C-alpha positions in Angstrom: 33.9 26.5 1.6 32.6 25.2 4.9 30.4 28.2 5.6 28.6 27.9 2.3 28.1 24.2 2.8 26.7 24.9 6.3 24.2 27.4 5.0 23.1 25.1 2.2 22.6 22.2 4.6 20.6 24.3 7.0 18.4 26.0 4.4 14.8 25.5 5.2 11.6 27.5 5.8 11.9 29.8 8.8 9.5 29.0 11.6 9.6 31.7 14.3 7.5 29.6 16.6 10.4 27.3 17.2 12.3 30.0 19.1 11.8 31.7 22.4 13.0 35.2 23.2 14.3 34.4 26.7 16.2 37.7 27.0 12.9 39.6 26.5 10.9 37.5 28.9 13.6 37.7 31.6 13.9 41.4 31.2 10.1 41.8 31.5 10.2 39.8 34.7 12.9 42.0 36.1 11.0 45.1 35.2 7.8 43.8 36.8 9.6 42.8 40.0 11.3 46.2 40.2 7.9 47.9 39.6 6.5 45.9 42.6 9.4 47.1 44.8 11.6 44.0 44.7 15.4 44.6 44.7 17.2 43.7 41.6 19.3 40.6 41.8 23.1 40.8 42.0 24.9 40.7 38.7 26.9 37.5 38.3 30.3 37.3 36.7 30.6 34.8 33.9 33.8 33.2 32.7 34.5 33.7 29.0 34.9 30.6 26.9 37.4 30.5 24.1 36.0 28.7 21.1 37.9 27.5 18.1 35.5 28.9 15.5 36.9 27.0 12.5 36.7 23.7 14.4 33.1 24.5 15.5 32.2 25.3 11.9 33.7 22.0 10.6 31.8 20.0 13.2 28.6 21.9 12.4 28.9 21.2 8.7 29.5 17.5 9.4 26.5 17.3 11.6 24.2 19.0 9.1 25.5 16.9 6.3 24.7 13.7 8.2 21.3 15.0 9.3 20.4 16.1 5.7 21.6 12.8 4.4 19.4 10.8 6.8 16.4 13.0 5.9 16.9 12.4 2.2 17.2 8.7 2.7 13.8 8.6 4.5 
């Protein structure tokens, strides 16, 4: 099972300090700008990307296996 293998390879202590909430900070910037009277920026249209999820999962499992193997060898 590739998903189970991926989860096992990525299992580690969670460190929330490694992650930034960019959505929250960008939203707060927009709110502050609007409160100061600035106009909201125009919404941009983004093209959807089609991703082969199974291929992405396989590649991710391979990367994590290699990374975990090199950490164990150290």
